[in-house]
C-alpha positions in Angstrom: -8.7 13.4 -1.7 -6.4 12.1 1.0 -5.8 8.5 2.2 -8.1 8.8 5.2 -11.0 10.0 3.1 -10.5 7.3 0.5 -10.4 4.6 3.2 -13.7 5.9 4.6 -15.4 6.0 1.2 -14.2 2.6 -0.1 -13.2 0.2 2.7 -14.5 -3.3 2.6 -17.1 -4.9 0.4 -16.8 -4.4 -3.4 -16.3 -7.5 -5.6 -15.7 -8.0 -9.2 -15.6 -11.0 -11.6 -12.2 -12.2 -12.6 -11.6 -12.4 -16.3 -11.2 -16.0 -17.5 -12.6 -17.5 -14.3 -16.0 -18.9 -13.5 -18.7 -16.7 -12.2 -18.1 -18.0 -8.8 -14.5 -16.7 -8.7 -14.5 -13.2 -7.3 -11.9 -10.9 -6.2 -12.5 -8.5 -3.3 -11.5 -4.9 -3.7 -10.6 -3.7 -0.3 -9.8 0.0 -0.8 -8.7 2.4 -3.4 -5.2 3.6 -3.3 -4.9 7.3 -3.8 -3.1 8.0 -7.1 -0.7 10.6 -5.5 0.3 8.1 -2.9 0.9 5.3 -5.4 2.9 7.5 -7.7 5.0 8.7 -4.8 5.6 5.1 -3.7 6.5 4.0 -7.2 9.2 6.7 -7.4 10.8 6.0 -4.0 14.6 5.6 -4.3 16.4 2.7 -2.5 13.8 0.0 -3.0 12.4 -1.6 -6.1 9.7 -3.2 -4.0 8.4 -0.1 -2.3 5.2 0.0 -4.4 4.5 -3.7 -3.8 4.9 -3.1 -0.1 2.6 -0.1 -0.3 -0.1 -2.1 -2.1 0.2 -4.8 0.6 -0.1 -2.1 3.3 -3.2 -0.6 1.7 -4.7 -4.1 1.3 -4.2 -4.9 5.0 -5.4 -1.4 6.1 -8.6 -1.9 4.1 -9.3 -5.3 5.7 -8.7 -3.9 9.1 -10.3 -0.5 8.5 -7.3 1.1 10.1 -4.4 3.2 8.8 -2.1 1.4 11.3 -1.4 -2.3 10.6 1.0 -5.0 11.5 2.8 -6.0 8.3 3.6 -9.7 8.4 6.2 -11.5 6.3 3.5 -13.9 5.1 1.5 -11.1 3.5 4.6 -9.6 2.0 5.5 -13.0 0.4 2.1 -13.0 -1.3 3.1 -9.7 -2.9 6.5 -11.0 -3.9 8.5 -9.2 -1.2 11.2 -11.1 0.8 12.3 -10.0 4.3 15.4 -8.1 3.1 13.3 -6.2 0.4 10.7 -5.5 3.1 13.3 -3.9 5.4 14.7 -1.8 2.6 11.3 -0.9 1.3 10.0 0.2 4.7 13.1 2.4 5.2 12.6 4.0 1.8 8.8 4.6 2.3 9.6 6.0 5.7 12.2 8.3 4.3 9.7 9.5 1.7 7.2 10.2 4.5 4.6 7.9 3.1 4.6 5.7 6.2 5.7 5.8 9.8 7.1 2.6 11.3 7.2 1.3 14.8 9.7 -1.5 15.1 9.1 -3.8 18.1 8.9 -7.5 18.0 9.0 -9.6 14.9 6.6 -7.7 12.6 6.7 -3.9 12.1 3.6 -1.8 12.9 3.1 0.6 10.0 0.9 3.7 9.7 0.0 4.9 6.2 0.4 8.7 5.9 -1.0 11.0 3.3 1.3 11.7 0.4 3.3 14.9 0.8 1.9 17.8 -1.2 5.2 18.3 -3.1 5.4 14.8 -4.5 4.0 14.6 -8.0 3.6 16.7 -11.1 2.0 15.0 -14.0 3.5 16.1 -17.3 1.3 16.1 -20.4 2.7 14.3 -23.3 2.9 16.2 -26.6 
């Protein structure tokens, strides 16, 4: 299932209790991240924060119900990504063809793309 179909199926609305917190504390699940996309982002060369940036992008995309979002520094800070790591990470994700980036103004406009077909092979452990 591609990124677009996943976003349609599971955009906004699910909640779950957080372990160790009161029953009032809830976390909102915004969208599922396709496994092939997440695995590809975790293997991107050139940025150790590429996966964190990808999760931030998916979070924002789920909130906005759009594959194209403006990625702010404030959101990235919440995911532990500083401005230099953001720049490197977006370049690396773009090179891996997981996102397309429009750079104009202060915050980049990023479109999430489906993971390339060639990306992942899962090896069974003996």
